N, CA and C atoms as an extended XYZ file, in Angstrom:
201
Properties=species:S:1:pos:R:3:atomname:S:1:resname:S:1:resid:I:1 pbc="F F F"
N       128.887       49.210       52.726 N   MET     1
C       128.464       48.568       51.370 CA  MET     1
C       127.067       47.939       51.542 C   MET     1
N       126.430       47.924       50.439 N   ALA     2
C       125.081       47.505       50.530 CA  ALA     2
C       124.993       46.423       49.484 C   ALA     2
N       123.663       45.531       49.575 N   VAL     3
C       123.717       44.691       48.491 CA  VAL     3
C       122.452       45.048       47.725 C   VAL     3
N       122.543       45.063       46.339 N   SER     4
C       121.227       45.410       45.382 CA  SER     4
C       120.950       44.109       44.713 C   SER     4
N       119.692       43.923       44.646 N   TYR     5
C       118.955       42.895       44.049 CA  TYR     5
C       118.376       43.298       42.728 C   TYR     5
N       118.727       44.195       42.194 N   LYS     6
C       118.072       44.680       40.776 CA  LYS     6
C       118.338       43.717       39.710 C   LYS     6
N       119.320       43.063       39.833 N   LYS     7
C       119.625       41.838       38.932 CA  LYS     7
C       118.585       40.772       39.022 C   LYS     7
N       118.212       40.596       40.281 N   LEU     8
C       117.122       39.472       40.462 CA  LEU     8
C       115.646       40.061       39.739 C   LEU     8
N       115.304       41.192       40.051 N   TRP     9
C       114.133       41.804       39.407 CA  TRP     9
C       114.047       41.691       38.050 C   TRP     9
N       115.237       42.006       37.483 N   LYS    10
C       115.333       42.075       35.848 CA  LYS    10
C       115.334       40.558       35.517 C   LYS    10
N       115.993       39.769       35.923 N   LEU    11
C       115.845       38.284       35.708 CA  LEU    11
C       114.397       37.680       35.724 C   LEU    11
N       113.895       38.188       36.653 N   LEU    12
C       112.364       37.702       36.824 CA  LEU    12
C       111.475       38.230       35.650 C   LEU    12
N       111.734       39.572       35.332 N   ILE    13
C       110.991       40.060       34.234 CA  ILE    13
C       111.495       39.426       32.931 C   ILE    13
N       112.842       39.096       32.701 N   ASP    14
C       113.098       38.379       31.597 CA  ASP    14
C       112.492       37.012       31.411 C   ASP    14
N       112.495       36.285       32.552 N   LYS    15
C       111.908       34.973       32.454 CA  LYS    15
C       110.406       34.998       32.697 C   LYS    15
N       109.719       36.146       32.528 N   GLU    16
C       108.231       36.429       32.702 CA  GLU    16
C       107.893       35.849       34.040 C   GLU    16
N       108.482       36.137       34.952 N   LEU    17
C       108.052       35.494       36.393 CA  LEU    17
C       107.489       36.784       37.192 C   LEU    17
N       106.662       36.304       38.129 N   LYS    18
C       106.146       37.386       39.185 CA  LYS    18
C       106.876       36.960       40.378 C   LYS    18
N       106.939       38.015       41.264 N   LYS    19
C       107.503       37.675       42.726 CA  LYS    19
C       106.671       36.594       43.314 C   LYS    19
N       105.580       36.429       43.272 N   LYS    20
C       104.891       35.323       43.886 CA  LYS    20
C       105.243       33.948       43.345 C   LYS    20
N       105.637       33.991       41.869 N   ASP    21
C       106.273       32.753       41.431 CA  ASP    21
C       107.637       32.315       42.076 C   ASP    21
N       108.489       33.408       42.370 N   LEU    22
C       109.599       33.158       42.998 CA  LEU    22
C       109.413       32.497       44.392 C   LEU    22
N       108.501       33.060       45.014 N   ILE    23
C       108.278       32.465       46.485 CA  ILE    23
C       107.935       30.830       46.288 C   ILE    23
N       107.103       30.601       45.418 N   LYS    24
C       106.848       29.249       45.220 CA  LYS    24
C       108.014       28.350       44.781 C   LYS    24
N       108.686       28.898       43.643 N   MET    25
C       109.648       27.985       43.127 CA  MET    25
C       110.784       27.718       43.930 C   MET    25
N       111.313       28.932       44.718 N   ALA    26
C       112.503       28.824       45.659 CA  ALA    26
C       112.018       28.498       46.984 C   ALA    26
N       110.613       28.359       47.449 N   ASP    27
C       110.236       27.970       48.573 CA  ASP    27
C       110.862       28.956       49.713 C   ASP    27
N       110.623       30.341       49.416 N   ILE    28
C       111.108       31.402       50.292 CA  ILE    28
C       109.798       31.911       50.958 C   ILE    28
N       109.827       32.739       52.003 N   SER    29
C       108.724       33.308       52.792 CA  SER    29
C       108.469       34.670       52.165 C   SER    29
N       107.232       35.202       52.535 N   ASN    30
C       106.948       36.580       52.159 CA  ASN    30
C       107.814       37.474       52.870 C   ASN    30
N       108.163       37.177       54.099 N   TYR    31
C       109.217       37.859       54.928 CA  TYR    31
C       110.587       37.961       54.068 C   TYR    31
N       111.069       37.016       53.617 N   THR    32
C       112.303       37.075       52.825 CA  THR    32
C       112.169       37.918       51.604 C   THR    32
N       110.916       37.843       51.081 N   LEU    33
C       110.700       38.614       49.747 CA  LEU    33
C       110.866       40.077       50.142 C   LEU    33
N       110.138       40.362       51.338 N   ALA    34
C       110.118       41.806       51.758 CA  ALA    34
C       111.513       42.228       52.059 C   ALA    34
N       112.424       41.419       52.547 N   ARG    35
C       113.825       41.735       52.817 CA  ARG    35
C       114.421       42.030       51.511 C   ARG    35
N       114.122       41.345       50.426 N   LEU    36
C       114.899       41.560       49.257 CA  LEU    36
C       114.426       42.717       48.493 C   LEU    36
N       113.086       43.145       48.696 N   ASN    37
C       112.483       44.457       48.244 CA  ASN    37
C       113.317       45.469       48.783 C   ASN    37
N       113.524       45.361       50.063 N   LYS    38
C       114.278       46.494       50.921 CA  LYS    38
C       115.780       46.674       50.700 C   LYS    38
N       116.246       45.598       49.873 N   GLY    39
C       117.659       45.393       49.760 CA  GLY    39
C       118.496       45.152       50.769 C   GLY    39
N       117.983       44.300       51.895 N   GLU    40
C       118.448       43.970       53.212 CA  GLU    40
C       119.161       42.562       52.817 C   GLU    40
N       120.071       42.200       53.973 N   ASN    41
C       120.697       41.085       53.744 CA  ASN    41
C       119.864       39.769       53.978 C   ASN    41
N       120.091       38.667       53.192 N   ILE    42
C       119.419       37.339       53.424 CA  ILE    42
C       120.559       36.355       53.635 C   ILE    42
N       120.235       35.312       53.888 N   SER    43
C       121.130       34.309       54.148 CA  SER    43
C       121.685       33.474       52.916 C   SER    43
N       122.917       33.059       52.811 N   THR    44
C       123.495       32.567       51.708 CA  THR    44
C       122.619       31.159       51.093 C   THR    44
N       122.152       30.645       52.237 N   GLU    45
C       121.213       29.349       51.986 CA  GLU    45
C       119.920       29.836       51.117 C   GLU    45
N       119.438       31.082       51.512 N   THR    46
C       118.472       31.457       50.721 CA  THR    46
C       118.815       31.954       49.361 C   THR    46
N       120.033       32.525       49.073 N   VAL    47
C       120.454       33.135       47.916 CA  VAL    47
C       120.587       31.658       47.041 C   VAL    47
N       121.101       30.707       47.735 N   ALA    48
C       121.346       29.508       46.830 CA  ALA    48
C       120.138       28.816       46.395 C   ALA    48
N       118.942       28.921       47.176 N   LYS    49
C       117.734       28.419       46.854 CA  LYS    49
C       117.045       29.279       45.662 C   LYS    49
N       117.248       30.480       45.688 N   ILE    50
C       116.801       31.314       44.594 CA  ILE    50
C       117.586       31.004       43.484 C   ILE    50
N       118.948       30.831       43.415 N   CYS    51
C       119.780       30.523       42.292 CA  CYS    51
C       119.464       29.164       41.578 C   CYS    51
N       119.196       28.096       42.532 N   LYS    52
C       118.834       26.778       41.943 CA  LYS    52
C       117.503       27.044       41.418 C   LYS    52
N       116.636       27.692       42.017 N   ALA    53
C       115.148       27.590       41.242 CA  ALA    53
C       115.060       28.552       39.928 C   ALA    53
N       116.071       29.404       39.881 N   LEU    54
C       116.019       30.191       38.572 CA  LEU    54
C       117.182       29.839       37.600 C   LEU    54
N       117.848       28.696       38.128 N   ASP    55
C       119.063       28.223       37.413 CA  ASP    55
C       120.038       29.229       36.904 C   ASP    55
N       120.639       29.905       37.840 N   CYS    56
C       121.568       31.038       37.727 CA  CYS    56
C       122.521       30.993       38.819 C   CYS    56
N       123.412       31.886       38.711 N   GLY    57
C       124.445       31.935       39.926 CA  GLY    57
C       124.441       33.205       40.666 C   GLY    57
N       124.964       33.248       41.768 N   PHE    58
C       124.881       34.505       42.817 CA  PHE    58
C       125.038       35.707       42.001 C   PHE    58
N       126.055       35.948       41.111 N   ASP    59
C       126.281       37.182       40.530 CA  ASP    59
C       125.250       37.518       39.374 C   ASP    59
N       124.294       36.592       39.161 N   ASP    60
C       123.126       36.893       38.293 CA  ASP    60
C       121.908       37.597       38.866 C   ASP    60
N       121.931       37.494       40.213 N   ILE    61
C       120.753       38.070       41.034 CA  ILE    61
C       121.254       39.173       41.866 C   ILE    61
N       122.504       39.271       42.274 N   MET    62
C       122.752       40.283       43.340 CA  MET    62
C       124.068       40.920       42.933 C   MET    62
N       124.395       42.061       43.538 N   GLU    63
C       125.601       42.825       43.519 CA  GLU    63
C       125.859       43.803       44.719 C   GLU    63
N       127.155       43.883       44.896 N   ILE    64
C       127.513       44.815       46.191 CA  ILE    64
C       127.840       46.367       45.451 C   ILE    64
N       127.273       47.218       46.156 N   VAL    65
C       127.051       48.490       45.760 CA  VAL    65
C       127.481       49.326       46.778 C   VAL    65
N       128.212       50.565       46.582 N   GLU    66
C       128.627       51.408       47.434 CA  GLU    66
C       127.358       52.199       47.995 C   GLU    66
N       127.395       52.598       49.346 N   GLU    67
C       126.273       53.340       49.757 CA  GLU    67
C       126.379       54.743       49.428 C   GLU    67
């Protein structure tokens, strides 16, 4: 199984935010953003920071998909 962050990218578009805005708002690194772009795993702490910054839940930014 893999994680998809397509919901995150759609949410950013809906909120008219750019990826660089997410870096600032959630206080995440460029490295973490690169991992998100590749659909790689990130820590739950980082997911929580993103959710807090965007005022949303885990299921609003990510989903588990079959490979």
